[in-house]
N, C-alpha and C positions, 0 to 999 in steps of 0.2 A: 390121512397124513401122507400116504404114498402118492396120492394125486397131487398134493401140494408140492411134494418133493420133486415129482416128475415135471410139474410146471416150472419150478424154479430151475431145475437142471436144463430144461429146454430153453429157458430164457438166457442162461449163461452160454449156451452153445450158439444161439442165433446172434447175428450181427446187430449193431445199433439200428441200421436201416430196416432189417427184417422185423425187429421188435417194434419200431415206430410205425411201420406200415400196418402191422397187425393191430396195434392199438388204434390207429386212425380208422381202420375198417370197423373195428368193434364199436367205435363211437358213431359210425355212420357217415364219416367224412369222405366225400368222393373227389374233392378238388384240392387235396393236400398231399404233400410228399416231403421227402428230405432233399437236400441239395444233390445227393448222389442219384436218387431215383426219379427226379423230375424229368418228365418227358412232355414236350409241347412247345408251343410258340407264345402262349399268352402269359408272359411274365413281365410285370412292370419293371422298367429300368430303374435303378437307384442312382441318386446323385448326391454329391457333396457340393455345398455352395449356398448361394442365396438367390433372391429374385432377379438379380442382375447377372451374376456369373455362376455357372454350374459346370461341374465336371462329372461325367458318367463314371460310376464305379465299374471297373472292368471285371469281366469273367463271372458275372452273376447269372444264374444262381449256382454255377459250378463251384465257385470259391467256398460255398457253404459246406461242400463235401470234405473240406479240410477239417479234420477233427478238432484242431485248436480253435477254429472259428465256429463251426456248425454245432458241435456238441455243447460247448459252453453257452451258445446262444439259444439252445433248445433244438436247433437243427431242423426246424419244421418250416416249410413254405405253405402258406394257407391263404384262404380268402375270408372275407367278413362272414359270408354265409356258413362256411365250414367251422369257423371259430364259434359262431352262435350255436351250431349243432354240438360242438365240443362242450360248451358251457352247459347246455341242457343235459347232455349225456353224463357229464362229470357230476353236476350238482343233483341229479336225480338218482344217482347210485348205479348207473349203467356201467361205469368204468371201474369204480372201486366200491368196496363194501361200505354200508352206512357207518360202521364203527371207525373205519379208516377215514372216511369223509369228515366225521366229527373231529378227529385228531387234526386233520388237514386244515379245517376251518376254525379251530379253537386257538385263541391267542396264547402263544407260549412265551412270547417276549415282545419287547418294543424295539423299534429301530428308527433311526433317523435316516430316511432315504435322501440321497443327495439332491433329488429333484422334487419329489412329492412330499417331503417333510416327515414329521413324526407320525408313526402309524403302528398298529399292531402287526404281529407277524406270526403265522402258524407254520405248518410244515411245508414251506415253499410257496406260501401265498400271503399276500399283504391284505390288510383289512383296515377299514376306518376304525378309529378309536371311539367315535361317537356316531350319532345318526347321520345318514341312513346306514343300515347294515349293508356292507358291500365287500366283495372279494375282488382283488385285482392283481394283475401282474404286468410289469413293463418289460420291454425287450428292445435290444438294439444290436443291429449289425450295421456296418458302414453304409450310411445313407438311408437307413430304414428304421426309424424309431417307431415303437408300437406300444399300445396300451389296451388291455382287455379288462373290462369291468363287468361284474355280475352283481345284480341286486336281488338277493334270494326272496325277499318278501313279496316282490312283484314279478319275479322271474324275468327281469329286464336285463338285456345285454347291451353294453355300449362298447364298441370296438373302434379304435382309431389306428389306422395304418397310414404311414407316410412314406414317401419315396424320395425325400430330400432332407438333408441335415446340414446345417451351417456349423461344421466342426470347428471352424476358427473361433466361433463364439462359445464353444463348449456344449456339452450335452444338455445343460440347463436350458440353453436357447433352443436346441433342437426339440426339447420336450415341452416348451412353453405352450404351444397350442393344445397339447395333450392334457396338460395341467388345467388349462382354462376350460376345456371340454369336460373334464372330470368335475370341476367346481360347479359348472352349469348343471350337469347331470345329477349331482348330489342335491342341489337346490330343487330341481324338478322332482326328484324322487321323494324328498321330504314333503313337498306340496302334495304329491300324489298320495302319500301315506296318510296325510292329515285329512284328506277329503273322503 
């Protein structure tokens, strides 16, 4: 009990960035950071617009260090490879205890997602109401819609990161490719599970 209390108090004393970096390291992620801790040159620019006219989103990734943007959006800059590492670490119990993972992935309610439609919802994670079993989470910061899907029965990860969003048409338009990719991945996963 003392150890748990010590861990909790340490968590409260550390900043958001310190806690996130510690969590990313625990998962084995080497190419991820927060907007404040990002160091390097290899950061994809983000844009708003369409195939004809684009405008670069200024001050990325530093603008994510603004707590109103970064924390609400998850505050993590990552790569497809690191997000795959995250999924494997999370769903194998490396990040949270099995009992907590079970609560995390157990449907506690239903919700009507404005883009992805009707779905089950656990503790912070979305899930298919029917086959195939999958857990997913969408994200959006200006010019950067994303979707991370995990299929536990085959341990398959599908990650879609974009660096352009047509905000004039709304988020539904920005997420249309993500929705289509999820539909295709669900079909392929169902075929894979049947064979």
